[in-house]
C-alpha positions as CSV (number, residue, x, y, z in Angstrom):
1,M,96.5,-54.7,-89.9
2,N,95.7,-58.3,-89.1
3,V,98.2,-60.8,-90.6
4,P,96.2,-63.5,-92.4
5,A,96.6,-67.1,-91.2
6,L,97.8,-69.6,-93.8
7,D,97.2,-73.3,-94.1
8,V,99.0,-75.1,-97.0
9,H,97.7,-78.5,-98.0
10,L,98.9,-78.3,-101.6
11,D,102.6,-77.5,-102.0
12,D,104.5,-77.1,-105.3
13,D,105.7,-80.7,-105.3
14,E,102.2,-82.0,-104.9
15,I,100.9,-79.7,-107.6
16,S,103.7,-80.9,-110.0
17,R,102.8,-84.6,-109.2
18,S,99.1,-83.9,-109.7
19,L,99.8,-82.2,-113.1
20,R,102.0,-85.0,-114.3
21,S,99.4,-87.6,-113.2
22,D,96.5,-85.7,-115.0
23,V,98.5,-85.3,-118.2
24,I,99.5,-88.9,-118.3
25,T,96.0,-90.2,-117.6
26,G,94.2,-87.7,-119.8
27,L,96.4,-87.6,-122.9
28,T,96.8,-91.4,-123.0
29,A,93.0,-92.0,-122.8
30,E,91.2,-93.1,-125.9
31,K,89.4,-89.8,-126.0
32,K,91.9,-87.3,-124.7
33,W,91.1,-84.9,-121.9
34,L,92.7,-82.4,-119.5
35,P,91.1,-81.0,-116.4
36,P,90.1,-77.3,-116.4
37,K,92.0,-76.5,-113.2
38,W,95.2,-76.3,-115.2
39,F,94.0,-73.2,-117.1
40,Y,94.8,-71.1,-114.1
41,D,98.4,-70.0,-114.0
42,A,98.8,-66.2,-113.7
43,R,98.1,-65.7,-117.5
44,G,95.1,-68.0,-117.3
45,S,93.6,-66.1,-114.4
46,E,94.2,-62.8,-116.2
47,L,92.4,-64.2,-119.3
48,F,89.5,-65.4,-117.3
49,E,89.1,-62.0,-115.6
50,Q,88.9,-60.6,-119.2
51,I,86.3,-63.2,-120.1
52,T,84.0,-62.2,-117.2
53,E,83.9,-58.6,-118.7
54,L,82.9,-59.8,-122.2
55,R,79.5,-58.9,-123.6
56,E,78.8,-62.6,-124.4
57,Y,79.8,-63.9,-121.0
58,Y,76.6,-63.4,-118.9
59,P,77.2,-65.6,-115.8
60,T,79.4,-63.2,-113.9
61,R,77.1,-60.2,-114.5
62,A,74.0,-62.2,-113.7
63,E,75.4,-63.7,-110.5
64,R,76.7,-60.2,-109.4
65,Q,73.2,-58.9,-109.9
66,I,71.7,-61.6,-107.6
67,L,74.3,-61.0,-104.9
68,T,73.8,-57.3,-105.1
69,D,70.1,-57.7,-104.6
70,R,70.2,-60.5,-102.0
71,A,73.4,-60.2,-100.0
72,A,71.6,-58.5,-97.1
73,E,69.0,-61.2,-97.1
74,I,71.6,-63.9,-97.1
75,A,73.3,-62.2,-94.1
76,R,70.0,-62.0,-92.2
77,H,69.1,-65.6,-92.9
78,T,72.5,-67.2,-92.1
79,R,73.8,-65.0,-89.4
80,A,77.2,-66.4,-90.4
81,R,80.2,-65.7,-88.2
82,S,82.5,-67.4,-90.7
83,L,82.4,-67.1,-94.5
84,L,84.3,-69.9,-96.3
85,E,84.8,-69.4,-100.0
86,L,85.8,-72.3,-102.2
87,G,87.9,-71.6,-105.4
88,S,88.0,-68.0,-104.3
89,G,90.6,-66.7,-106.7
90,Y,90.7,-62.9,-106.2
91,S,87.4,-62.8,-104.2
92,T,85.9,-60.0,-106.2
93,K,82.2,-60.9,-106.0
94,T,82.7,-62.1,-102.4
95,R,82.9,-58.5,-101.3
96,L,79.2,-58.1,-101.7
97,L,78.8,-60.9,-99.1
98,L,81.5,-59.5,-96.9
99,D,79.9,-56.0,-96.9
100,A,76.5,-57.5,-96.0
101,L,77.8,-59.8,-93.3
102,T,80.1,-57.2,-91.7
103,A,77.2,-54.7,-91.7
104,S,75.1,-57.2,-89.9
105,G,77.7,-57.2,-87.1
106,V,78.2,-60.9,-86.9
107,L,81.0,-61.9,-89.3
108,E,84.3,-62.6,-87.6
109,T,86.3,-64.7,-90.1
110,F,86.8,-65.0,-93.8
111,V,88.3,-68.3,-95.1
112,P,89.2,-68.3,-98.8
113,M,90.3,-71.6,-100.3
114,D,92.1,-71.9,-103.6
115,V,94.9,-73.8,-105.3
116,S,96.7,-70.6,-106.1
117,P,98.7,-69.2,-103.1
118,T,99.5,-66.1,-105.2
119,A,95.8,-65.3,-105.8
120,L,95.0,-65.9,-102.1
121,A,97.8,-63.7,-100.9
122,A,96.8,-60.8,-103.3
123,A,93.2,-61.0,-102.3
124,A,94.0,-61.3,-98.6
125,D,96.1,-58.2,-98.6
126,R,93.3,-56.1,-100.1
127,I,90.6,-57.6,-97.8
128,T,92.6,-57.1,-94.6
129,A,93.1,-53.5,-95.6
130,D,89.4,-52.9,-96.5
131,Y,88.0,-54.9,-93.5
132,P,90.4,-54.2,-90.7
133,G,88.3,-56.0,-88.0
134,L,88.0,-59.2,-90.0
135,R,90.2,-62.3,-89.5
136,V,91.4,-63.8,-92.8
137,H,92.5,-67.4,-92.8
138,N,93.9,-68.5,-96.2
139,V,93.7,-72.2,-97.1
140,V,95.8,-73.5,-100.1
141,G,94.1,-76.6,-101.2
142,D,92.2,-78.6,-103.9
143,L,88.5,-78.3,-103.2
144,T,88.0,-81.9,-104.4
145,R,90.5,-83.3,-101.8
146,H,91.1,-80.9,-98.9
147,L,87.7,-79.7,-97.7
148,K,88.2,-81.7,-94.5
149,H,90.9,-79.3,-93.5
150,L,88.6,-76.3,-93.5
151,P,88.4,-74.5,-90.1
152,V,85.5,-75.7,-87.9
153,G,83.1,-73.6,-85.8
154,G,81.6,-70.2,-86.2
155,D,78.2,-70.6,-87.8
156,R,79.7,-71.2,-91.2
157,L,78.5,-70.2,-94.6
158,V,80.3,-72.0,-97.4
159,A,80.1,-70.1,-100.7
160,F,80.8,-71.9,-104.0
161,L,80.1,-69.3,-106.7
162,G,80.6,-68.6,-110.4
163,G,78.8,-71.8,-111.6
164,T,82.1,-73.7,-111.0
165,I,80.2,-76.7,-109.8
166,G,79.3,-77.2,-113.4
167,N,82.9,-78.1,-114.2
168,L,82.4,-81.3,-112.2
169,L,80.9,-84.4,-113.8
170,P,77.7,-85.8,-112.2
171,A,79.5,-88.4,-110.0
172,E,82.2,-85.8,-109.1
173,R,79.4,-83.3,-108.1
174,A,77.7,-85.8,-105.9
175,A,81.0,-86.6,-104.1
176,F,81.8,-82.9,-103.8
177,L,78.4,-81.9,-102.3
178,A,78.6,-84.9,-99.9
179,E,82.0,-83.8,-98.8
180,V,80.8,-80.2,-98.2
181,R,77.9,-81.6,-96.2
182,A,80.3,-83.8,-94.2
183,V,82.4,-80.8,-93.0
184,L,79.3,-78.7,-92.0
185,E,77.2,-79.0,-88.8
186,P,73.4,-79.2,-89.1
187,G,72.1,-75.7,-89.5
188,E,75.1,-74.3,-91.3
189,H,74.7,-73.1,-94.9
190,L,75.9,-73.6,-98.5
191,L,75.6,-70.7,-101.0
192,L,75.8,-72.2,-104.5
193,G,76.0,-70.5,-107.9
194,T,74.6,-72.4,-110.8
195,D,74.3,-71.5,-114.5
196,L,70.8,-72.4,-115.8
197,V,69.7,-74.3,-118.9
198,K,68.9,-72.0,-121.8
199,S,69.1,-71.7,-125.5
200,P,72.4,-72.8,-127.1
201,S,72.3,-69.4,-129.0
202,V,73.0,-67.8,-125.6
203,V,75.2,-70.4,-124.0
204,V,77.6,-71.1,-126.9
205,P,78.8,-67.5,-127.5
206,A,79.6,-67.2,-123.8
207,Y,82.3,-69.9,-124.4
208,D,83.3,-68.8,-127.9
209,D,83.4,-65.0,-127.9
210,A,84.0,-62.9,-131.0
211,Q,87.3,-61.4,-129.7
212,G,88.8,-64.9,-129.2
213,V,89.6,-64.4,-125.5
214,T,88.1,-67.7,-124.6
215,A,90.1,-69.4,-127.3
216,A,93.3,-67.9,-125.8
217,F,92.1,-69.1,-122.4
218,N,91.5,-72.6,-123.7
219,R,94.9,-72.8,-125.4
220,N,96.6,-71.5,-122.2
221,V,96.4,-75.0,-120.8
222,L,98.9,-76.1,-123.4
223,R,101.2,-73.1,-122.5
224,V,101.0,-74.3,-118.9
225,L,102.2,-77.8,-120.0
226,N,105.0,-76.2,-122.0
227,N,106.1,-74.1,-119.1
228,S,105.6,-76.7,-116.3
229,L,106.6,-79.9,-118.1
230,D,108.9,-78.7,-120.8
231,A,106.4,-79.8,-123.5
232,D,106.6,-78.6,-127.0
233,F,102.9,-77.9,-127.9
234,D,102.4,-75.6,-130.9
235,L,99.6,-73.4,-129.6
236,D,98.8,-72.3,-133.1
237,G,98.3,-75.9,-134.1
238,F,95.0,-76.2,-132.0
239,T,91.7,-74.7,-132.7
240,H,89.3,-73.7,-129.9
241,V,85.9,-75.6,-130.0
242,A,82.8,-75.0,-127.9
243,L,80.0,-77.5,-128.4
244,W,76.5,-77.8,-126.7
245,D,75.6,-81.3,-125.6
246,A,71.8,-81.2,-125.5
247,E,71.5,-84.7,-123.9
248,Q,73.9,-83.9,-121.0
249,E,72.9,-80.2,-120.9
250,W,76.4,-79.0,-120.8
251,I,79.0,-77.1,-122.9
252,E,82.2,-78.9,-123.8
253,M,85.3,-76.9,-124.5
254,R,87.8,-78.8,-126.7
255,L,91.1,-78.2,-128.5
256,R,91.2,-79.6,-132.0
257,A,94.5,-80.4,-133.8
258,R,94.7,-78.6,-137.1
259,W,97.3,-81.0,-138.5
260,P,99.0,-84.3,-137.5
261,M,101.6,-83.7,-134.8
262,R,103.8,-85.4,-132.3
263,V,104.2,-83.7,-128.9
264,T,107.0,-84.5,-126.5
265,I,106.3,-83.9,-122.8
266,P,109.6,-84.6,-121.0
267,G,108.3,-83.6,-117.6
268,A,105.8,-86.4,-117.8
269,D,108.1,-88.8,-119.7
270,L,105.5,-88.9,-122.5
271,V,105.2,-88.6,-126.2
272,V,101.7,-88.0,-127.6
273,D,100.5,-88.3,-131.2
274,F,97.6,-86.2,-132.5
275,A,95.8,-86.9,-135.8
276,A,94.5,-84.0,-137.8
277,G,91.1,-83.1,-136.3
278,E,91.7,-85.0,-133.1
279,E,90.3,-83.3,-130.0
280,V,91.2,-82.9,-126.3
281,R,88.3,-82.1,-124.0
282,T,89.5,-79.4,-121.6
283,E,86.3,-78.4,-119.8
284,V,82.7,-79.4,-119.2
285,S,80.3,-76.7,-118.0
286,A,77.0,-78.1,-116.9
287,K,73.8,-76.1,-116.9
288,F,71.1,-76.7,-114.3
289,S,67.4,-76.5,-113.5
290,R,65.9,-75.7,-110.1
291,S,64.6,-79.3,-109.7
292,G,68.0,-80.7,-110.6
293,V,69.8,-78.6,-108.1
294,Q,67.3,-79.3,-105.4
295,R,67.6,-83.1,-106.1
296,E,71.4,-83.0,-105.9
297,L,71.4,-81.0,-102.7
298,T,68.8,-83.2,-101.1
299,E,70.8,-86.3,-101.9
300,A,73.9,-84.8,-100.3
301,G,72.1,-83.9,-97.1
302,F,70.9,-80.3,-97.6
303,T,67.5,-78.7,-97.7
304,L,67.0,-75.9,-100.2
305,D,66.0,-72.8,-98.3
306,H,66.1,-70.0,-101.0
307,W,66.4,-69.9,-104.7
308,W,67.2,-66.6,-106.5
309,T,67.7,-65.8,-110.2
310,D,68.7,-62.7,-112.0
311,Q,66.0,-60.7,-113.8
312,D,66.5,-62.6,-117.1
313,G,66.5,-66.0,-115.5
314,L,70.0,-66.8,-116.8
315,F,71.7,-67.8,-113.5
316,A,70.7,-68.9,-110.0
317,V,72.1,-68.6,-106.5
318,S,70.7,-71.0,-104.0
319,L,71.0,-71.1,-100.2
320,A,70.8,-74.5,-98.7
321,K,70.9,-75.7,-95.0
322,A,72.8,-78.7,-93.8
323,I,70.3,-81.1,-92.2
324,P,71.1,-84.0,-89.7
325,L,72.5,-87.0,-91.5
326,S,70.6,-90.2,-90.7
């Protein structure tokens, strides 16, 4: 069995510094916020996997349907010798791409990038066992800061799936797409998953399921702060809220304080007061149209080659080609 290569650009000390910085900045802001990346400790990743199987949560099923139908076409069009997956986690849907690309006889290397070395290692063990001729090159890093460290060469296809790009605010998306384009050569490809604008009656339940799994996932960010920074958040003191913002065309997940409380966070040398009803924004999940995706890709230096949706038009996967930068 091949032993996966490993590049680490985000060690435990840097993760701790980044968490402290985000907590201090976000919880001292006039309107409190925390970034969604801190949902994902082991428990948070487990809860998210449960979310993807819920009846209300359509994005994973819809994207899987598209990839099932189109993976062979993606392989034929890209002829990729290297597949780079950003925010890979456990690389479950990626197997559809790996199957198609290895069947085409061209794929040589799989490069998953994630902030979690545990998730990367677990996925790499399974992938090296199931694809014995494939080189696996793990990259531990933050996709908003460490794309420049991705391996070069190999007719690369960068995959950013799951609609995760919707978690970035518009200026962050523009910077991210420009950075992806900067690391690619003209003719290399980006495969992008985007959730589409639709009725709030469909979108909101996907982020506020009847079983309360998403609520537990949302509150898990407070458990992370308790465990990592010795904070004393009372998880039962916060209610999960999912709101549709029609103007911005995104869902906001928030945590709403049920009563006044004072929270001590020794690891950040911080004391935070919450009024009853005060909210902390924990995630934005933007929804897209084809014209909006095409505009953002064009502004970043891509041309949209293919646009696929599931049969119900809930989700889209687009394939874009890097064009020469002027």
